[in-house]
N, C-alpha and C positions, 0 to 999 in steps of 0.2 A: 711739126717738132723737129729741130735741129740735133744733128750730132753733138755740137758743142751743148747744147742741152742735157743731152744723154748724158755726156760724159761727168757732168755738174752732179745730176744725180746720182751716177754711179760712185763717183767719189764721196759725196755725202753719205750715200749708204755704208760703204767701205768704213769711212770713218766713225760712222754710229755703232757699226758691227764690232771694231776694236772696242770703242770705249764700253760696249757691252761686255766683250769678252774678260775685261779686266774689272768691269763693276759686280756683275752677275755673282762669278765665284766667292767676291768677297763679302757679298751681301750672305751669300749662304753659308760662307765660313763662320762668320762673327756674330748674325743675329739668330739666337737660341727659339726665341718664340716664330712660330710659322707664321701668325698673321702679319707680324712685322716684317718679317723677310718677304710675304708676298705682296704686301703695301709697295716697298720699296724697288722691286724686281716691276713691278704694272708701272711704277713711277718713271723708271729708266726705260723701259720698253716704249710707253705711252707719249712721254715728255722726252722728244730728242734733245741730247746735252744737257738740258734743262734739271730732268730727273736725276742724272749721274751727278751734274754738279751739286745738287742738294743732298744728294748721299755723301758726297765726300766732304763738304763741308759740314752738313749738319748731323748725319747718320752714323759716320764711324768713329766710335768709341776711342779708339787706340789713337794714342799720342805720338810723336814720332820720336820726342826728347824721352830721354831715359827717365819712367816716373819713381825709379827705386830711391831718388833722391826724397821725393815727395813722402815717401814710405818709411826712409830710414831716418833721413834728416841730418844733421850734425849730433855727436854725441854731447847730451846735454845730462849732467847729473846731480842729484841732489840727496838729501838725506834719507827719504823715505819713510819717515817716521809717521807719516798719518794713513800709511798703507793699510787697506783691510787685511787683516790678517786670517779671517775667516770669513768666506763668502755670505752675505746676507742674503743673498737670490743665488743658492748653487747652481741651478741650471741655466742662469743669466750669466754667470761667471763663465760657464764651460762653454756656454754659445761663443761669449766675447772673446775667452780665450783662444780657443780653435779658430777665430777669426782674426786672431793678432791684437786683440785690443783688452789689454786688463790693464783696466786703469780705475778702480773703487779705491776710494779713499773716505776716512772718517776724519771728523775735527775740524769741521768747514763751517766759518759763518758766511750766511748767507742772506741779501738783501734782494727784494723785486723791485723792479719799475714798470710802470705801463703808460708815465707820462715822460714824454720827452723832456719839458724843461727841468724837471727835477734831474733825470739821467743826468743830462749834459753838466748841471751845477754841482753834482759827487763826480762826475768823471775829472771834471776840472780841478775840483778841491785835490782829489787824489795825486793829480797830475802836479800841481802844484807843490806837493809835499816831495815829490819824487828826488831821490839824491843820486840815483846811480845809471837807470837804464828805463828807456819807454819802449814799449813795442805797440803799434798801432797798425789796425789791419780792419779794411772795409771795403763792402762791395761797391758801395757808391759812398764816394767823397765828394762834395759839391764846394763849389768857391762861392760861398755867398755867407750870409752873415753867420751862421752857427759854422760852417767849415772855416772862415777866416779867424773865429775865435779861437778854436781848437789851433789853429796855425800861430797864432800868436803864443798861446803856454808853450808849443811844441819851441818854435824858435827861442824863449826866453829860457827854458831848460837847456836847450843846444848850449847857448853861449854860456852857461853855468859848467859846461864841459861833460854834460851828462851824452851816454850814447843812445840817437834817437832814432828808432826805425819807424818807418812807414811803408806798407804796403797796401795796393789798392788794385781792384780788378779794371782790366783795361777797357772793356766793355762795358761793365757797369757804370763807371766813372770816365764814360768815352767824353763827355762833355767839360771834363777839367781841363782849364787852362794852362797850356805852358809855363806861361809866366808864374803862375801859380805853385807849379814844382820846382820852377826856376828859383823862386825866393826861398823856398824850404832846401833847397839843395846849398844854395850859398850862405843859408844861416848855419851848414855844417850838420843838418838832418840827411840819413840815409834815406832814400825813398825810391823804390821801385814797383812798376806795373806788374801783373798778374796777368801768364800769356797775352804780351802785347800782338796785335795784329800786324804781321811783317810777312810780305812774300820772301826777303831776302836773307831770313832767320831761319824760318820755318815754314812749312806747309801752312797754310791758313785752317785757323782753328777758332770759329766762333763760336761754338756750341757748348767748350768745355769752360764754365766761368767757377770762379772762387767766390762763392755767397758767405764765406764765415765773415764775423763781426767780431773784433777783439782788441780791447785795450790792457795790456800788462803795464803795473808798475812796480819797478823793483822786482819782478818776481815773486811778490807776496800779494798782490791784491789784481785780481782779472774782471774785466767787465764783460760778457758776450749776450746773444741773444739775436732777437731781431731788428733793431734801432741803427739805421745807417744816418749819416752826417748830411745833415741839408735842414732848408726852415721846414719844409712840410713835417718834419718829424719833430718837430718843438712845436708846432700849430701855429706858424708864423704864413704859411701859406694861404694865396686867395684861391685857389681852386676848390672848386666846389666839394669834390669827392675826397676832400683832405680837409674839410673844415673842422674837423677833430680826430686825431691821428691816435689809435689804439695801437700799442704793441707790447711785447715782453721782453725784458733784460734783466741780467741779474748780475749782482756785484759779490763774487766770490773773495774771502781773506781764510785761505787755509793751504791746505798740502795739495788740492787740487789744481791749484795753478801751475804746479809742477807739468801736470800734464798740457794745461793750455799752452805754456809755455814751450814745451815739444813741440805742440801743433805748430804756433808761430814759427820756429824756428825750423821746421822741415818746408813748411811753405816759403818762408824768407830765401833757404839754401837755394832751393827751385827758381825762384824769382831772379835773385840777384846773380847768379852764377860768377860768383867771387867770393873764393875762401877768405879773403882777409875781411871782407864786412860781416861773417858769420858771427852769430852770437857765441859770446865766452861761454866755454863748457863750464868750467867752475871758476867762477867768480870769488874773488878774495872777500868781498862785499858780504857773500850770501851766508851768514850763518846758518846754521841748524835752528830750525821753527822750535819752538817749545813744545813738548810733548802736551796733549789734550786729551781730556778723558773722553773718550767714544762712547760711554753711557750717558755724558750730558746731552739733554735733548736739544739743547740749542747749539748744538755741535753737528754739522749733518754730514748725512752718507751720502756719497755723490760719485757718479760715475760720469766720465766724458766719453763719447762716443764721435768719431768721426766718418765721413763719408764721402766717396768720391769714385770717380770713373778709374781710377789706378786700383780699385780693389774688386778681385772676382767676386764676391759677394759682399753687395754695398752694406755696410756694419748698422748704418741708420735704418734702412727698409728692414734689415732683418730685427733688429731692436722694435721696430715698431710691430711686426708682424707677429713675433715672440709675446709680445703686451697682447693685442688683442685677440689672439686666438685664445690666451688664456683667462681673459676677463669673465668674472663671475656676477660681477653689481653692475660695473657703468664702464664707458668708453667716452671720455667727453674730448674733441680735437677743436682745435683753434687752427685755422688753415686759409689763408683769404684766397688761395690758389688752390682748390680743392680737387686736383685730376687725376684718382689714383688709378693705380696699375690693376690688372683684374684680380691679382692675388688679394691685394689689400683691399679692395671692393669686396671680395667674396668672402674673407675675415669679418669686415664690419656685416655685411647682410646677414652674416650666420649668427652673429653675437647677438642682431637687433631680433630675428627669428627665435632664437633662445631666452627671448626676455630680458637681456641685458640692455641698460640704459645707455643707447647709442645717441650722444648728439655732435652736432658739428655746426661749429661755430663760425661763420664766414662775410663776405662783406656783403651791403646791400645793395638795391638796384641803381646805385651812380656808383660802378666801380673805377678804377685807374685804366683797368685793361679790361677792353670787352670780349676779347677773346676766350682769356681764360675764364671769365666769369658765365660765358653763355655755356662753356665745356663742363664747369662746375654742376650749373644746373642741369646736364644732362644727366649728369652720376650721382645727384643728388635724387631724381626720381624714383630709382629702384631702392635706395636707402627707405625714403620716407612710405612707401610702398610695404617695405619689410619691417616698420613700425619706428623707425630711427625719426629724431628731432631735426629739422634743420634750421638754424637761426641764423638771421642777416643782421647784423650790427647796424643800429638806426644813425645814430649821432654821425657819423663819418666813415673814415677807412679803419677797417678791422685788418692790422697786418701782423698780429702775433703768431707765432708759431707753438704752439704746446698740447700736452695732452694729457689727460688724467685718467688712470686704469684702476679703478676698485679704490681703496683707500692706501695702497702699497705704493706706487709709482707715478712719479709725474715727470713730464720733462718741460724744459723751456731751449730754443735754439736757433737755429738760421733754415731749418729745413722745413720747407712744407711738404703736404700730402699731396705728391704731385709728382710724375713720371720724372720732371725736370731736376728736381731734388734729391730723388732715390734713387738715380742712374748716372745724371750728366753733371751736376755741379759739384763741387768740395764744398762740403756743408759741415756743420759742428754743433753737436748737442748736449746739454748738460742733463742726465738724468739722476731725479732726488729721490732718495727711499726712506725718510726719516719724518717721522710724523708731523714735526713742526713745518717743514717744506711742503709737504704734501698737503696738508692743511690750509695754507697760506695759498697756494696755486689753485685748491678748491674754490677759495673764496675770491680769486678772480676772475673764476670762470663764472659763479653765481653772479657777480657786480655787471659783467658782461651780459649773462643771459638777460638782467632784468632791463638792459638798456636797447634789447634786441627783439625783433618779431620772429613768431614760427611760422614759417612757411606751411600752408595747410595742405588737404589734399584739394580741397576746394580750388585753390590757388592753380595748383597744377592741371587739373579738369578744365580753366577756363583759359588757359595758354591758346593763343591763335595759331594755326595752321605753319603762319611764317616763323613764330619763334621755336616751334617744336622743330620746323626743317633746317633752324636757326642753328639750334643746340646740336642737332644730330651731325650738321656739317661742323662745326667748332671741334667737336669730340674726336674727329679724325684727326687733328693736329695735337693729340693728347702727346703722343713720344716727345714734342719738342716744346710745350707750354711750361 
């Protein structure tokens, strides 16, 4: 063994020690969960350089750029006539108020969609009727027949003099061609990526994604939920797993659109970094909406809840946990990627043991992503043993993100019941509390259950040893799935 070789070893040890000296204290400072902290520390120790690199790019939730703009956003002011004067759910109102979210409104007309073709047609009709402003935000925006159809409408409206904003996630839409973006900009459309990967502008951050989906027309009508823009969402893909796409989206006409506009405006301000491009605070064309009778059963109570890594306590996770632990009759959940943290899992298992009707609607055994599917299979086992039912959607891809608790509250949005959605992604959910909307979401669940099969105890016991090992291995990646 030469002195030169020993010198190289010593240099490597010194570099690794210095990296650990910076990495381990950081892990201990920001990781509140002891198990997660230990896992990251062992990764840094046992995988020289690679473990530390994984932590700084995937495991560190702090973003160097100021997140204050995401929380605050530009000042968007509205009439507030639809605000709820007396909280329908006082404890939920108090929880959200303490977490900085006070977004209850009444007087909303809501329509639900579970089929992409019908949804895209409805969006196109509303976009064609726009007269002043269009805001579009998607996690995945594809340059295909569906994306092109949307682009053509937006270009026409921009040519008419409308102000058109398009925001897309840099990772989710990584395959979006530069020519597509260039065409939109040349048409006068303002378009920006959210958190682009650029080592020259900021530290590389690939783990914090904007998973929200929003279309807002003249700040009067909004669409939000789980659908992105692409062929598969309209059942036009030839992939086996997407042969029939099931998702959940909603069209909102009413005062709740104010809050959705505020969420978009904040995300846009964060991504655009140009005050001249921010949404106008008080446009003259936005007259006060007409008063609506909050006792009209067709006028819905609605709360919008945002979640993201900029929040000390994730509001969507708090919403889920609050509703799940208070369930008396049932908890129905639809989530294609069901990889809950321990707190959510404990809440659901406790409910199931207490006789609450706990049902999970998930993907079938031909998933789009196998790692989350295997991890979800691992977490399904203790729930089934506790008395819950797990349904697998047979016709194709189950991509809806919704839940129903008792006969009182239901939600549709962008957040999965997984660690990624409830700690790493920017998400947006709508919570419905009026009988009409809650009943409609109940029917959506029932229709999906009718097209699904139930995972039985016999199926669990017949799993091969290899499958069990695969599930156990996959669940180790739960913090980043």
